[in-house]
C-alpha positions in Angstrom: 15.8 -168.7 -56.3 15.0 -172.3 -56.2 13.5 -173.5 -52.9 12.3 -177.0 -53.2 12.9 -180.5 -52.0 15.8 -181.2 -54.3 18.8 -182.9 -52.7 22.1 -181.0 -52.8 23.5 -183.5 -55.4 20.4 -183.0 -57.6 21.1 -179.3 -57.5 24.9 -179.8 -58.1 24.0 -181.8 -61.2 23.1 -178.5 -62.8 26.7 -177.6 -63.1 28.6 -180.8 -62.3 28.4 -184.4 -63.4 27.8 -186.4 -60.2 28.9 -190.0 -60.4 28.3 -192.7 -57.7 25.4 -190.7 -56.4 23.9 -193.7 -54.7 27.1 -194.6 -52.9 27.3 -194.2 -49.2 31.1 -194.2 -49.4 32.1 -191.7 -52.0 30.6 -189.3 -54.6 32.6 -188.2 -57.6 32.2 -184.8 -59.3 33.3 -183.9 -62.8 33.4 -180.3 -64.1 33.2 -179.5 -67.8 34.1 -175.8 -67.5 37.7 -174.5 -66.9 36.8 -172.9 -63.6 33.8 -172.1 -61.5 32.9 -170.4 -58.2 30.6 -171.8 -55.6 29.4 -169.8 -52.6 27.9 -171.8 -49.7 26.1 -170.3 -46.7 24.8 -172.2 -43.7 22.7 -170.5 -41.0 21.3 -172.3 -38.0 21.0 -169.3 -35.7 17.7 -168.2 -37.2 14.2 -169.3 -36.5 14.3 -171.4 -39.7 17.8 -172.7 -40.6 18.9 -172.8 -44.2 21.7 -173.8 -46.6 22.2 -171.6 -49.6 24.4 -172.5 -52.6 25.3 -170.3 -55.6 27.2 -171.4 -58.6 29.0 -169.1 -61.1 30.8 -170.5 -64.2 31.5 -169.2 -67.8 28.6 -171.3 -69.0 25.9 -171.0 -66.3 24.6 -169.3 -63.2 22.4 -171.1 -60.7 21.4 -170.9 -57.0 19.2 -172.6 -54.5 18.1 -172.2 -50.9 17.4 -175.3 -48.9 15.4 -174.8 -45.8 13.5 -178.1 -45.7 14.3 -179.8 -42.4 14.1 -183.3 -43.9 16.7 -182.4 -46.6 18.9 -180.5 -44.2 19.0 -183.5 -41.8 19.8 -185.8 -44.7 22.7 -183.5 -45.7 24.2 -184.2 -42.3 24.7 -187.8 -43.5 26.2 -187.0 -46.8 29.2 -189.2 -47.9 32.6 -187.7 -48.6 33.2 -186.7 -52.2 36.1 -186.1 -54.6 36.5 -184.6 -58.0 38.6 -184.3 -61.1 39.5 -180.6 -60.4 41.3 -178.6 -57.8 39.1 -177.1 -55.1 40.2 -174.0 -53.3 38.2 -173.4 -50.1 38.3 -170.1 -48.2 36.1 -169.5 -45.1 34.8 -165.9 -45.4 32.6 -166.0 -42.3 32.1 -168.3 -39.3 33.8 -171.6 -38.9 33.9 -174.9 -40.9 34.4 -178.4 -39.7 36.1 -179.9 -42.8 36.4 -183.6 -43.0 39.3 -184.9 -45.1 39.4 -188.7 -45.4 39.3 -189.9 -41.8 40.4 -186.6 -40.2 38.3 -183.6 -39.2 40.0 -180.1 -39.3 38.6 -176.8 -38.1 38.8 -173.8 -40.4 37.8 -170.4 -38.9 37.2 -167.3 -41.0 40.3 -166.2 -42.9 41.7 -169.7 -43.4 41.4 -172.3 -46.1 43.0 -175.0 -48.2 43.4 -176.4 -51.7 42.7 -180.1 -52.0 44.0 -182.2 -54.9 41.9 -184.6 -56.9 42.7 -187.7 -54.8 41.2 -186.6 -51.5 37.7 -187.5 -50.3 36.4 -184.6 -48.2 33.3 -182.8 -47.0 32.3 -179.6 -45.3 30.0 -180.5 -42.4 26.9 -178.6 -41.4 27.8 -178.0 -37.8 28.7 -174.3 -37.3 27.3 -171.3 -39.3 29.6 -170.4 -42.2 30.0 -168.6 -45.5 32.5 -170.4 -47.8 34.0 -169.4 -51.1 35.0 -172.3 -53.4 37.2 -171.7 -56.5 37.2 -174.8 -58.7 40.0 -175.1 -61.2 40.3 -177.8 -63.9 43.7 -179.5 -64.4 43.7 -178.1 -68.0 43.1 -174.6 -66.8 45.8 -174.8 -64.1 48.4 -176.0 -66.7 47.4 -173.3 -69.1 47.7 -170.6 -66.3 51.1 -171.8 -65.2 52.5 -172.1 -68.7 51.4 -168.5 -69.4 53.5 -167.4 -66.4 56.6 -167.8 -68.7 55.2 -164.9 -70.8 54.9 -162.3 -68.0 56.0 -158.7 -68.8 56.9 -157.3 -65.3 59.7 -158.5 -63.0 57.5 -158.1 -60.0 55.3 -160.9 -61.4 58.1 -163.4 -61.1 57.5 -164.0 -57.4 59.6 -166.9 -56.1 57.3 -167.2 -53.1 54.7 -168.6 -55.4 56.8 -171.6 -56.1 55.3 -173.8 -53.3 51.8 -173.2 -54.4 52.4 -173.4 -58.1 54.6 -176.5 -57.6 51.8 -178.2 -55.8 49.3 -177.3 -58.5 51.7 -178.1 -61.4 52.8 -181.5 -60.1 49.2 -182.5 -59.3 47.9 -181.3 -62.7 50.7 -182.8 -64.8 50.9 -186.3 -63.5 47.8 -188.2 -64.5 49.0 -191.3 -62.5 49.7 -189.3 -59.3 48.1 -191.1 -56.4 49.3 -188.9 -53.6 46.6 -187.6 -51.3 47.6 -184.1 -50.2 46.4 -180.6 -49.8 47.7 -177.1 -49.1 46.7 -175.5 -45.8 46.5 -171.7 -45.4 46.8 -170.0 -42.1 47.2 -166.2 -41.6 50.2 -164.7 -39.9 49.1 -163.6 -36.4 49.6 -159.8 -36.8 47.7 -160.0 -40.2 44.3 -160.4 -38.5 42.4 -158.7 -41.3 44.2 -160.5 -44.1 41.1 -162.1 -45.4 39.6 -158.7 -46.4 42.0 -158.5 -49.4 41.2 -162.1 -50.2 37.5 -161.4 -49.9 37.8 -158.5 -52.3 39.5 -160.6 -54.9 36.9 -163.3 -54.5 34.1 -160.7 -55.0 35.8 -159.5 -58.2 36.0 -163.0 -59.6 32.4 -163.8 -58.8 31.2 -160.5 -60.3 33.0 -161.1 -63.6 31.6 -164.6 -63.8 28.1 -163.2 -63.1 28.4 -160.3 -65.6 31.2 -160.9 -68.1 32.4 -158.3 -70.6 35.1 -158.2 -73.3 38.4 -159.1 -71.8 36.9 -160.8 -68.7 38.9 -164.0 -69.4 42.1 -162.0 -68.9 40.8 -160.3 -65.8 39.9 -163.7 -64.3 43.4 -165.0 -64.9 44.9 -161.9 -63.3 42.7 -162.1 -60.2 43.4 -165.8 -59.7 47.1 -165.1 -60.0 46.8 -162.2 -57.5 44.9 -164.5 -55.1 47.7 -167.1 -55.2 50.3 -164.4 -54.8 48.6 -163.0 -51.7 48.3 -166.5 -50.1 52.0 -167.2 -51.0 53.2 -164.1 -49.2 55.0 -165.4 -46.1 54.4 -162.1 -44.3 50.7 -162.6 -44.6 50.1 -166.4 -44.7 51.7 -169.6 -43.6 51.3 -172.3 -46.2 51.8 -176.0 -45.3 51.7 -178.9 -47.7 49.9 -181.7 -45.9 50.1 -185.3 -46.9 47.1 -187.3 -45.8 49.4 -189.4 -43.6 50.5 -186.1 -42.0 49.5 -186.3 -38.4 46.6 -184.0 -37.4 48.3 -183.2 -34.1 51.5 -182.2 -35.9 49.6 -179.8 -38.2 48.0 -178.1 -35.1 51.4 -178.0 -33.4 52.8 -176.3 -36.6 50.0 -173.7 -36.4 50.6 -173.2 -32.7 54.3 -172.6 -33.3 53.6 -170.1 -36.1 51.3 -168.2 -33.8 53.9 -168.1 -31.0 56.5 -167.0 -33.5 54.3 -164.2 -34.9 53.0 -162.7 -31.7 55.0 -159.8 -30.1 53.6 -160.6 -26.7 52.7 -163.7 -24.6 49.4 -165.4 -25.5 47.3 -166.9 -22.8 45.9 -170.4 -23.1 42.5 -168.9 -23.6 43.7 -166.7 -26.5 45.5 -169.7 -28.2 42.4 -171.8 -27.8 40.3 -169.1 -29.4 42.7 -168.5 -32.3 43.2 -172.2 -33.1 39.7 -173.4 -32.3 40.9 -176.2 -30.0 40.6 -176.5 -26.3 43.5 -175.4 -24.1 43.9 -178.9 -22.6 44.2 -180.4 -26.1 46.8 -177.8 -27.1 48.7 -178.5 -23.9 48.8 -182.2 -24.7 50.1 -181.5 -28.2 52.8 -179.2 -26.8 53.9 -181.9 -24.4 53.8 -184.6 -27.1 56.2 -182.7 -29.4 58.4 -180.7 -27.0 58.1 -182.3 -23.6 57.0 -178.9 -22.3 53.7 -177.7 -21.2 51.9 -175.1 -23.3 53.0 -172.4 -21.0 56.6 -173.5 -20.9 56.7 -173.8 -24.7 55.2 -170.4 -25.2 57.7 -168.8 -22.8 60.6 -170.0 -24.9 59.4 -167.6 -27.6 58.9 -164.8 -25.2 62.3 -165.2 -23.6 63.8 -165.2 -27.1 62.0 -162.0 -27.9 63.2 -160.5 -24.6 66.8 -161.4 -25.4 66.5 -159.6 -28.8 65.0 -156.4 -27.3 67.6 -156.4 -24.5 70.5 -156.6 -27.0 69.2 -154.9 -30.1 67.2 -152.0 -28.6 67.7 -149.3 -26.0 64.2 -149.8 -24.6 64.0 -149.8 -20.8 63.5 -153.2 -19.2 60.1 -152.0 -17.9 59.1 -151.1 -21.4 60.2 -154.5 -22.7 58.3 -156.3 -20.0 55.2 -154.3 -20.9 55.7 -154.9 -24.6 55.8 -158.6 -24.0 52.4 -158.5 -22.3 53.5 -159.0 -18.7 51.6 -157.2 -15.9 53.6 -158.8 -13.1 57.3 -157.7 -13.3 58.4 -160.3 -10.7 56.8 -163.1 -12.8 58.9 -162.1 -15.8 62.1 -161.8 -13.7 61.5 -165.3 -12.3 61.0 -166.8 -15.8 64.0 -165.0 -17.2 66.3 -165.9 -14.3 65.3 -169.5 -14.4 66.8 -169.7 -17.9 69.8 -167.4 -17.7 70.7 -167.4 -14.0 70.9 -163.6 -14.2 68.6 -160.7 -14.3 67.6 -158.9 -17.5 69.8 -156.0 -16.6 72.8 -158.3 -15.9 72.1 -160.1 -19.2 72.1 -156.9 -21.2 75.3 -155.6 -19.5 77.2 -158.9 -20.1 76.3 -159.6 -23.7 76.3 -156.0 -24.9 79.8 -155.6 -23.4 80.9 -158.9 -24.9 79.7 -157.8 -28.3 81.5 -154.5 -27.9 84.8 -156.2 -26.9 84.6 -158.5 -30.0 84.2 -155.5 -32.3 87.1 -153.5 -30.8 
């Protein structure tokens, strides 16, 4: 493995053409291969910190480990970059501060994004991480999408793929497209281990690129298609198309709302802060900004909605429902429920179950 005083851009020039390398504003990367995989690892928790990068492509394999403090410090000042290919980023371990134009977004393990060719961006060396990058040329994306018309099995015609494929197709087909946008992936709350399946697919792709055999090109296409299918499954991931003018607060509010919708119980401010990687005070300000309610008040609207459902659609006891929703204080739940409906949960169940019965007579 290389371990010298090369800069990161000098190493990248082994598998990418780096333009504007002396610019402090923007570097531009060009890829000659249809696709490639890049694995990046940053560790600062050891006695000697390091940055490791590995590249797999149909044409080449290369790797380097950078542990020279002068180079690592210089990497902290790297300018943003963009490229003429799609970049799929998935955080396998740790947490990444990802700068997109003038906005910084936090991506914990199990999350990621696909950026189009018009966005300047950069993964910052702030927290320890392991990132999987899948780089796809425009030509390869168009070829992959066009081959979808020749699929043999009905299960392969998954309509949930439309958002992701539409994003890729529009960006790959229009050479004059100037829109700055990306797709954001965030796992459904109850799907905490979702990234394991993604990780396995990523490992398969990397292994084929490292040691190809007859038919590997077909396997690569299939694994990439499966990867997109998994990320497009609404039961597993939330996918949001983000325009660069898309307000950062609103994206976080969208993720907050998805979490509250997905959870079967109340989530504390501390839990929400941990899951979203933003402080509780910041999440509270965002909640107030878009709903006029505090974070607690907003989260309770989802809990009460779930309580209403369980009261009317199940025979569960009220005590069981309260426990199921994560309350340890029965009186606290009763007070919140009464403040909205002006009746107890028992009275609510009796009234609306009876009303439903009368309507169906």
